[in-house]
N, C-alpha and C positions, 0 to 999 in steps of 0.2 A: 401732524401727527407725531408726538414726540414715542421713540424706543426704546428701551433700553438691552443693551447687551451685557452678560457676565462678562466681568473684570477677566477670565480664564475660560477661553471655550471649550477647553479639553476637561473639565471638571466637571463633575456630574450634579446638579441640582439637589442640596440639601438641608433636609427641614430636619430642627434636632442634631443630633448627631447621627441619623439615620441617611440614605439617598432616599428619590423620592420610589423606588419601587418597593425598597424595604420596607419605608413608612407604609404604603399602602396595604402590604403583609401584618405589619407589627397592630395596625388600626384593626384591620377587617378580625384580626385573630383576637384580637381582647375584645370587640363587637360579641363575636361570637363565645369567648369565654364569658363574660359577666351573662350572657343572655344565658346559656346550657348552666353553667354554674356548677358546683359541688367539686366531686373529686376531676370529672371531666374535663371542668374548666380551667382548672389547675394542670392536667396533664396535656394540655395546649397548650399552657402557658409554657412548661415544658421543653415541649417540642418546639416552641417561636426561641426557645433561649440557645435552644442547641442548632436552630436552621438557621438565625443571621450568622452566625462566625464561619458555618458551609458554606454560606450563599457568599460569604467577603471572600473564601479564598477561588471562585469562580471570575470569570471575566467579565467584565461589564456589559450589562443587555445579557444577560442568562436567564430569565427570568423570562420575558416574552417568546424565547426561543425553547427553553423547557415547556411553555404553556402549548406553543406550536408542537413541540413533540407530542405528547398528549393529543394534538387533535382539539384543545379547546380555543385556539386559536389560526384565523390563516394569515400569513402575508400574500399581500397581493401581487402578480406575477410570477410568483414561485410554488414551486410542484409542492403536494403533499409530503405529510412525513411520512408514509408510506410508498411513494413511488421508490423505486429502483431504478430506472432510466428515464433520462431526462433529453430531451433534442431540442435543439432550439430553433 
């Protein structure tokens, strides 16, 4: 079995000029905007244009942690977002 490693392990996977998390957000937003259409679709694309620079100012891996904070995602062996005390 032949496996390939990226040349630089510290760089994120890049699709076009987006990293993998941005690409998922861009494609899903465009998909929803095409289905909804009209002014709401254009508003979604406008929000996307504001979201990408804001997201790039945050550290890498920000979107999964944001989803965890909103309760949409669970990290295995980690407490929930509403937990105030944690004892190992």
